[in-house]
N, C-alpha and C positions, 0 to 999 in steps of 0.2 A: 713722192708723187706730187705733181703740180696740179692744183685744183683751180688755178686761175683760168679765166676765159682766154681763148685765143683772140688775136686781133679781129678775126672775122666774126667771132661770136659777140665780142664787144660792139662791133659795128652793127650787127643785127639787133642787139638789145637797144642801142642808142637810136637807131632808125625807127624802130617800132615805138619807142617811148616818145620821140619828138613828134611823130605823126599823130599819135593819140592825144598828146597834150595840146596840139594845135587844132584838132578837128573833132575829137570824141569827148566833148564836154558832157556833163551830166544832163544838161538840157537837151543836147543832141541825142544822147542815149534815150531819154524819155520820149523824144519825138519818134524814135524807132519803135520803142515799146508800144506806144499808143497808135502807131500806124500813120502818123502824119508825115513821116519821112520814109518813103518806101512802103513795103508791106509790113503789117504788124509783126514785130519780132525780129526783123532783120532789114537791112538796107542794101539792096543789090549794088548801089553805087559804091558803098564802102567796101563791099566784097571785091568789086572790080579794082578798087584802089589797092587793096591788099595784094591782088594778083598782078596788076599791071604797073602801078607806081612803085610799090615796095618790093614786090617779088617774094613776099614772105610765105605764100602758099606752097612754095617750093623748098622751104627751109630744110625739111628732113629727107628730101629725095635726092637720088644720085644725079650727078651732072649728066649722065647718059640719058636720063629722062627729062632733062631740062631744069633740074633742081639746083640747089645750092651745095649739095654734097654733104649735108648734115645728117642728123639722126635724132635720137631721143632727147639729147641735151638741147638741141636747137628748138625742139617742140616745147621744152620746159621754159626756155628763155622767152619765147613768144607768149606762152600761157601766163608767165609771171607778169609781163607787161599788160596783157589783156585783163588780168585780174585786177590790176591797179585801176583800170578805167571801167571795169564792169562790162567789158565788151560781150555782146550776146550773139554776134554772128557765129556761124557753125564751124569754127576752126576745129574744135574737139572732134565732132562727129565726122567731118569730112577729111581733114588732113591727118589727125592723130589716129582715129579709129579706121576710117575708110582706107587711108594711106597705109596704115599698119597691116591690114589684111592683104592689100595688094602687094606690098613689098615682100611679105612673107611667102605668098604663093608664087609670085613672079610670073614669067611666061607672057603669052600674047595679051592676056587681059590686063596685066600690069602695064605692058608697053603701050596699050591703047588708052587706058583710063587715067593713069598717073599724069601724063602731060595735060590732059583735059582738066584735072584738078588744079594743076599749077596755073593754068590759064584762066581759072575761075569759071569754067564752063560746066563742071560737074560739081554738084552739091550732094553729099551723102548723109542719110539718116540711118542709125543703127537700130534695127527692129529685132530686139532680142527678148524683151521682157514680156511676160504673160501674167494674167491676173493671179494664177495659182502658184507662179514660180518663185516669188519673193527673190532671194539672192542666189538661188540654185540655177546656174547657167545651163544645166542639162535637163531641167524640168520643163519639158516641151510637149505641147499638144499640137502645135502647128506641124503639119506633115508635108513631106515631099515624097511623092510616089513616082517611081520610074514608069514612064510611058513612052514607048517608041525610043527615039533618040534623045528625049529630054525628060522633064519632070513636071508634075502637077502639084502645085502648092495650095494647101487649104489651112485656114486657122485665123487666129486673132492675136495681134501684138498690141501691147498696152504702153502708153506714155512714151511714144516714139518722138524724141526731141528733134525738132527741125523738119519733120515730115511734111508740113504744109508747103514748103518750097523746095524740097529735095527733088533732084532729078533721078536719083537712084536710092534704093534701099538695100542694106546688107541684112539678110534675113537668116536667122538660125532656125533650123527645122529638125524634126524627128523623121529620119529616113529608114530607121530600123530600131529594133530593141524595144524595151519598155520605156515608159514615160520619163523616168529619172535615170536611165542607164547612161553611163559615160560613153559607151559605144553607141553608134547609130545617129550621131549628131552630124548634120551636113549644113554647110553655109553657102548662100547664094547671093550674087549681086543681081538685083532685079530692077529694071526701069520702073520708076515710080508711077508712070502712066500706063503700065501694062494692063491689059484687059482682065477684069475680075478683081482689081484692087479698089477698095473704097475706104474713105477716111471719115473720121469725126474729129475735127480740129478744136482746140481750146487753148487758152492762155495758161501759163504756169505762174507760180507765185513769184518767180524771179524775173518776170517780164518776157520770158521766152514763149515759144509756141510748141505744142506737142499734139499728137494725134493718137486715137485708137485706129489701128490699121487692120483691115479685114481682107483676107485672101480667099477667094472663091473660084476654085478651078483655074488658078493662074498658071499658064503654061510657060515654061522657060526652057531654053536649050541646054545641052550638056555643057556648053561653054560658059554658062552662068555659075557653074559650081566652082567654089573657091576651095582648093585643096582636094583631098581624097574623100570620096563618098563615105559617110558614116564615121569618119575619123577626125571630125572638125573640132571637137571640144578642146584639145590642147591648143589649137590655134586661137580659138575664142578666148581662152584663159590668158594666153600670152598677150593678145591685143588689149584685153581689159586691164591687165596689170600695167601695161605701158600707158594706157589712158588714165589710170588712177594716179600714176606717178606724175603725169603732166598736170592733172588737175590739182594735185597737192602742191604744185609749184606756185599756184595762185595765192597771193596774199589774202584775197577775199573769198577763198574757196568755201569757207564755212557758210558764208551768206548766200552763195548761189549754187552750191554743189548739188549734183544729182548722181554721184557715184558713191558706192560703199564697198569697202574691202575689209575683211576681218583684221588685217594687219594695219589698217588705217581707218579707225572706227568713225572718224568725222566725215568720211566721204562714202558715197554710194556708187554702185555700178553704173556705167554709162547707159 
């Protein structure tokens, strides 16, 4: 088995490495962290450069969606170079996690949103964690109740990385069963400005920004549901595993990680 990079993968790595070496100095990073370059915690101009100049936001997506035709390995290549420069823009939450969910479910929602991710128009935050949940992905008090043709969401999500500037949230909910049951987990893609969503934003120790996100009678359509109602836990676990692998590719992941997996004790769930 050949473990060497293809020519395309080598080009991707070299392109990202050269761009970051030229533009993403430590001083430039700290200007982003402190909010003197763009909003505190990220630089929209850098994000647009990733999308338009480099095209790397399309690295793991199919050519049919406008991507580069890659997958998990391409994500790891990008994340490795991002780790060297301590990049804090939301590639993990948007491309790896958000893109992972959309690729897995496919259909009209993927056809609509994935090209917008590639173009840099959609930024996703993963709202999965809850104060009582620790590392149990099925321990959920946030509820999704069927109402008419859609759902009503209520609850509280903790430490949602990238939420202050996200256009969309991927939200795990309890739509049935008991609080920790494996069945009854449903996943939704929700506009971040939907009526009934409020946030409390704060900086994290690695220079990123996160939020406590509160849902109060947030109404979403049936088309916001990712996958089958009540059967979302395997999908969540799959995407979290992919995100953990991507984060473990970073040389500096121990210094900035917020993922943990039992099989990779140095990292925490996204």
